[in-house]
N, C-alpha and C positions, 0 to 999 in steps of 0.2 A: 738671354743667352750669355754664357761669361766668355770673356776674350780670350784668344785662339793658342793651339798650340800644332806646331809643325809635327810634331810626333804624332799626336793625335790623326791629323789629316794623313800623314803617312801610313797610319794604322788600318784606316779607313776607306779612303779615297784611291791614293797613292798614284797620282798619275805623276808625280816628279819621285815619291820614294819608289825604291827598285829593289827587285829582289825575288826569290824564288815563292810561289805560292802552293808549294806541295802539301798535298792534305788538305787544302781549302774544297775544291771541288772534286768531285767523281765523274770521270770522263767514259763514255763508252767507245769504241772504233767505228771508223767510218763507217757507215751503213751503205746498203747495196741502192737504198731509197735515195741517195743523197745524190743533186744533181753536180756537174763538176767544180763550179763556183762554192756551192756550200760545201764539198769535199776539201775544195782547197782552203777554204777559211778553217775549217775543222784540224785539219792538219797544222795549219800554222798556230793554232791556238792548242793543241797539244803539246807543240814545241815549246811554246812561251810557258805552259804549263809546268813541263818535265824539266826544262832549263833555267827556268825564271828569266830568260832574256831572248830578244829576237830583232834582227837587222832587217831591215826590208832595202837593198840598194845600201846606200849611205847613212840611211835613217835608222835611228835604234828606238824601240817603243819603250815608252816610259810607263806606262798603265798595267804592268805586270798582273794586279789584282783584279783591276774592274773588267778588264777588256775578257778575259774567259768567264765572268759571271754573266755579261752583257749578250755575248754571244752565244753562251748556252741557252740563257732564257730565248734566244731569238731560234733555237735548234740550227744555227750556225749560217741564217740565210742574212742577206747582204742588208746593210743599213742604209746605204745611200744610194738610193737606187731614182730619186727626182732629181734631176739637173738643177732646180732652182733652188734647192735646199744646199746641194753639193756649193753653188754660188754663193750663195748668203755664208756660207762657212768661211769659204775662201775671202769673202768680202772684210769678215770679222778678221782672218788671218792677216790680211793686209793692213787693216785698221789699227792692229794692234801697234804700229810704228807712234801713232797718235796717242799712247798711252806710255811712249817712251820703251816700251820693249822691241824686241827683234822678231820680225816676223819669219826668219829662218828657222827660228827655234821650234815653230811649228808644220814645221815638214813643206815648208810653202816650195821649193824647189824640186823635191822630190813629188809632190802631188802634181805641179805641172807638169812634170818629165813622165809621169805615168799618164795622165790626160791625153797629151800628145800622142804616146805610143799607143792607146787605147782607141783614139780618137782615128788614126791613122789604118788602123788593123779592120779589114774586111769583118772579121769575127775573133773579137779580142780573145786573146789566152785567159782562161778561167784564173790562172795563178796573178794575171796583172788585176783583173777586177778584184779578188779577194785583198791584194796587197794595197789598192787604194781604198778599198773599205776601211780596212785597218788602219790606215794611216790617218784618213779623216778622222776615226773614232779617237784616235789617241791624240791627234791635233788638236780636237775639241776639249777632250781632257786638259790635256796640260795647258792650254789656254786658258780654261776655266778655272784650274788651279791657279795660275799666275794672277787671274784677277782677282780672285779671294783672297790670295796670302801673299803675291808678289812671288817674283823668280827666285831673288837672294833669299838665302835663309839667315834670318838675324839671329837665330841662337847660334849659329857656327861664329858669327862676328863678334858677338856678345854673350860671355857666358852667365851674365846677369838678366837676360832677357826675360821677361815675365809676363808679357802681352799677349797670351795666348788666347787663342778662339778654336772651335770643332765647328763641325759642319751643323749642328743643330738637327732638323729634322732632313735634312738634304739628303736625299738617296742617290747617289751619281749614276744607278744604272737606269733610273726611274727619269732622273734628268736628262740623259741623252734620249732616251727614248720620247719625252714628251718633246723635246726641243727639233728631235728630226719630225714625228707626227705633225706637230704646228707647221713646219715647213720653217722656222722662225730661230736657227740656231744664232745668228746675229743678235737679235734681240734678248734672248737668252743670256747670252754672255756678256751683254751691255749692262745685263741686272746684276750680273755678280761684281761689279766696279764698285768701287766707294761712291755713295752718290750724294756726298756734299758738295757745298757751292767751292769749299777750297780745292779739290782735286778737280772738280770741272774745270774752274776758270784756270788752272795751273795748267791745263791741257790745253786752253784757248791760247794760254803764252807761249807753251812750245811751239803750237803751229805757228804763231807770229815769229817768234825767234829763228824758227826754220825758215821763214821767208825772208827775213833779214838776211840769213847765211845765204839763200839763194841767188840773193841781190848782190851779193859781195860782201857782206858784214860791214865793219867799220874799218875806218883807218887809223892807225896809231898815230896818236900826237907825240912828237918829239919833246924829250926835256927838255928844260930850261926854269927860268925863276918862276917865281908862284906868281899867277895871274890873277890879278883883283880887278874890280870894278874902277873905270876909271882910267886904265892904264891902254897902251897900244902895243898890240906886239904880231908879229906875221903869223903865230898860230892861232889865232884868235878864229878868223875863217875856217879853218878844222875844226876847231872846238863847237862853232854852230853845227856846222855838218853832223859830228859825232852825237850832239845831245839831239837833234833832229831825227837822225834814224830812230832813237829808242822812244819818241814822243816826249822829252823832258823840255824840247825848246819847239815853239810852233813853228811851220815850214814858211810861214810868212816872215818871220824873224831870221830867216837864214839869208845873209847879203855876205858881201865880200868886206866889209867894214873890219876894219883892223880894232876898232875900238870895243874895249870891254864895256859895253852899257849896262844900264840896269836890268832889261827883260834877260839877257844873258847871264847876269848875276842870280837872277830868279831860279832860272833854269838849272844853273850848277847847284843851289841850294834843293832844289827838288831831286835832282840824282844823287846828290848825298843823302839825303833822307832816305830813299829807296835803297841806298848802300851802307846804311846806319853807320854812316860818318858825320861827324860834326859839320852843321848845316851854316856854315861860315861864307857859300857863296864864294869862294875862292879857290881856284884849282891849285893846290901844294903837291906835295910826294904822294900822300895818300889817294886823294881824290884821282891824280890822273894816273896811278898804278890802277885804279877800280875802273877808270874810263879805258884804260889799253887792253883789259882782259879781253880776249877774242869771244865773237861770238858762240865760236863751237864750245868753248868752255861754259858759258852760259848755259846754253842747251843741255851740255852733260848735267850742270847743277839742277837745273828743272826736271830731268829725268831721275837723278837720285831721290828729289824730294816727292816725285810720282810715287816712285817704288816704296819710301816711307808711308806715303798714304794707303799703299795697299796692304802696308801691316797694318796700320791702326784707325782707319778711319770707317771701319765697317761696325755696326752693332752700339755705336757710340750713346751715353746714357743722355738723358735731357737735361742734368746738369753736373758740372764738374769743374774743378780746378786743372789748368794745363800750365805748364812750365816749358819756354820754348828756352832750353839751356843756350844755346846756339846765338839766341837774340835776345837774351838777357833780360826776357819779361814772364811776368804771371799774369794769367785771365781766368777767369770765372765765367764761366759759360752757364747761361740758364735758358732752357726753352730755345737751344740751338744758335742763342744772341751773346755776344760778349756785353755781361753788363759790369764788368770791374777789371780793371788792369793796371798794372804796376810794374815799374822797371825792378830788376833783382839784381845780385850778385851772385855770381856762382863758384864752383871750383877752380881752383889754379888748374895749370895744365898737367902737373904733376900728380894732382890730387883731384882729377876730375868728378864730375857729379855726375852719377852714375843714371842710366836710363831705366826705368821701372814704372811699373802702376800699383798703385796700394790705394789705402781707404783713410782717409783722416778721420779721426774719430774724436779727439777732443784738442783744448788749446789750454795753456798755462800761461796765465798771469805772473810777472815778477818771479821767473823761473831763476832755480839754481841751474849751473852750469857743470858738468861732470866731464872732466877732461878726459877724451877717448884717448885710447894706447897708441895711434899715431902721431897725434897731437902731443901727448906726453913725452914719447922719444924723439921726435925730430924738435919739438920747439922748447916744451916747458922745461926738461930737464937740462939741456944746454943752457937755457936762459938763467935758470936759478945758478949753476954754475958759476957764469958769469959775473951774475948781481945776486949776492944772498938776500936782498930785500925786494927781490923782483916779485913773490909769489904775495906780500903783504901790500904791496904797490897796486896790484891787480884785485886785492881783496880775494884771494884765492886761500882756502884753509885745506890744511892736510889732514884727511881723517881716518882713522884705523880702522880694522875691520868689524871693530863694534860699534862704529858710528860715532866715536868720538874724536875730537879735533886734538891735533898733536902740535905742542910746542915745535914750532919750525928750527928754533935757534938751538936746539938738542941736537939735530940729525948733521950726520957729516954725509952731506949731499956729493961727495968725490967719491963714494963707495956705491952709488945706485946706478943703474942701468935701469930699461924700460923692462927687462926680465926679471930682476930682483929687487923692483921698487915695491914696497909691500902695503903703500898706502894706496889711496883716492885721493887726488886734488879735485875740489869743488870750490868756485866762484859763487857767493852768496848774490844774491838781488842787490840792483843798483844802476848806478848811472852807466859802470862801465862795464856791466854785466857783458859778457861776447854775445849774447844771445839778445840782450835789449831787455824791453820791458814783455813781451809776448813771444810765444812758441808755438806753432802749430804741429801736432802729431799725427802721422800716419806710420804706424808699425811696419818696418823692414828692418831686413837683416844689415842694412849698409849704415844703420843708425845715422839717417840722413832725415831733416826734416826743415821746414821754414820757418824763419823766425825773424825778429827784430835785429838792429845793429847798433852799436854806438857810431860805427865808421859811417856815417850820413853823406860825408864830402865825395867818397869813393863812386856814389852814384852818378855823379858827375862826368865821369869815365865815359870814353866810347867803349872800350873793353874790359867788362867787371868781370874778370876772373881773378876774385881776391880770397874767396872762402877754402874750408879744408873739404868742403866737399857738400856742404849743407846751404840751403839759398836762404840769401838776405833778402827781406822784402824792403822797399822803400817807405811803402804805407802801410805798414802791419795792423795798425789799430781799425783803420777803415777798413779792411779784410775782416778783422775778428767781429766788427759789428754786422756786416753783412752776413757771415755764417752762421753767427748765432740766430739771428732773424727773429729779434725778440725787443720789440722795441720799448716796451714796459719794462723788462727786467735789465735789459743790457743795451741801453742806449750808453750816448756818448757821455754823459755824466757820470752813470755808472761806472762805467769802464775807467774812466778817470779817478774816480773815487778809490776802487781797487788799487790802481797802480801807485796812486799816494800812498798809501798803506804800506807799502815796498813787502806786503805779505804772498807768500805763494799759494794760487788759488787756481786750480784747476778745473774745467767747466766743458761738459760734453755736448758735443752738438746733439740735436734733435734726431738726424740720422747720419749714419755714416755718408762721407763725400769722396767719389771716386777722386783721385789726384792723379795726371799723367804728367811724369817728368818725361819729356821727349826734346829731339833734336832735329830743328829744320834750318836748311841754310835756301830755301826759296820758298818763298809764300806769297799769297795775293790780299791784298788788304780791302777794307770794306769798298773802296772806289777802284775797284780791279786792277789796282797798279801792284805790278809783281817787285818785290823787296829781295834783294840779293843781301844776305847775311855772311860775313866772314866765316870759315870753317875752324873755329877755335882749336877745336880738338883733333881734326886731321882725320874726320869719321868719312869724308866723302868719299874718298879716293877708293878705300877696299869696298864699298857698296858699287861704285862705278866700275871697278875691274870684273866684280861676281856680274854685273848686269851686263856686261859685254861681252863676257866669254861664252863661248858655245857651250849650248845644252850638252852636257854629255854624263852618260851613267858611271857613276863612282862604285869601284867594287866594294868600297867599305858600307856603302847602302845596300848592295847587294846581300853581304853578309848578314847584315842587321835582320833582314826579315827572314 
């Protein structure tokens, strides 16, 4: 099954997609044989079909296409007549909070209000029974949609988004009916969530951090001099308490001692590793800032990344390469296990590495580097105008339209801009080549790829936003050998021989390998330890805003259908 598209879901299931469905179905007027509840349902569906919208009290119906088809196939009979099945769905709605979602998005208050009204009436009005049925079905569809694709639309936040999925063989009308017939909507909705360990353990972490919040969270530690092992300071008992709350320091080590001892230093290092800080065991400005982030903010961070999980963690291939842009690492995953991992450098904040999916098809040893337009305009031309020998120093040649080298000394650089520059700048293979000795190509419109780099020292930095958008890999030759997967032909000795020749050589993979460039700011490691990663591109806030916003019908979506 290929990866998803909100557009395709909007066209086929549409619990979030809104709009008229005129012409989709043919209805007959209410029949004299219909009972009062059946007639009320029929009237509501006819209103929905005709106007493309339907409100029941304060609740707006979202599934404007599926509901008419579902109820027409049932000849407008109620679906939710078994109290146990209703309670099962209500339990799923309540438990959606454990996935970082908001139960009020699924008509929780309206459903409980209608249930109370119906329960208090000796003979419930047919309209109330019809409205309850419609709200239950709409809630089921809406929650199922959010479990499959997320509440927030990534395409709206990022025009480059291309990690698209569709429904595959899932028929929403049959799915609703099967879940109701089996009296197990909770189980069905649970099956729509990502089934990966990453998602389930992050959910467990959300429960734990909410428990911490309900117990009062943690106290902020006052500013002051950097705390190091061997020091005494009045703030150290507070530091012990803080680290114990999140499990970085064992409870038995929580004392009133003001001495910064070795177990405390180890606990600080553990905390630093989990927050992607230099693990020096000392509490300086950066570590103190991370310690004092409120538990509520960490809860939001977990919720945002659970939402990202719902976007991309369904239908993963058996083998793929994944880059966590925010975490500055790349990993090769095979048979659902990480078999290789390396540090990376990514794009500067003003040249962000984009989020997208592609397929790696080949790699190139001893690559040349053709300077892309952005770098030409913003870096190269200004540098040459400041230093006429800049290109020669970097082993960069000027190439004309016929592919021939141009004598750089004959050019009047002052007359050129990025718009009127008639040449191409190409850096030849060598030790100073910006791409190092190997690049990994997965075709994409962004001209982004993985590659080696001569800037090795930058891998030691905590924040590694140094590139112009491509991903620099710390151990690229190990990755090359792993991906070529041919110990007879492409072992370390053979790769070294090709590199030493300084001749450019392209080698195709046996089969294309999916590559996912993603962005995670909270994740759980193999030891079930949660890691909080700095949001270097400030992407979390927009997701959190949409995640917290009340679900609402938007006119532009109505008009689109």
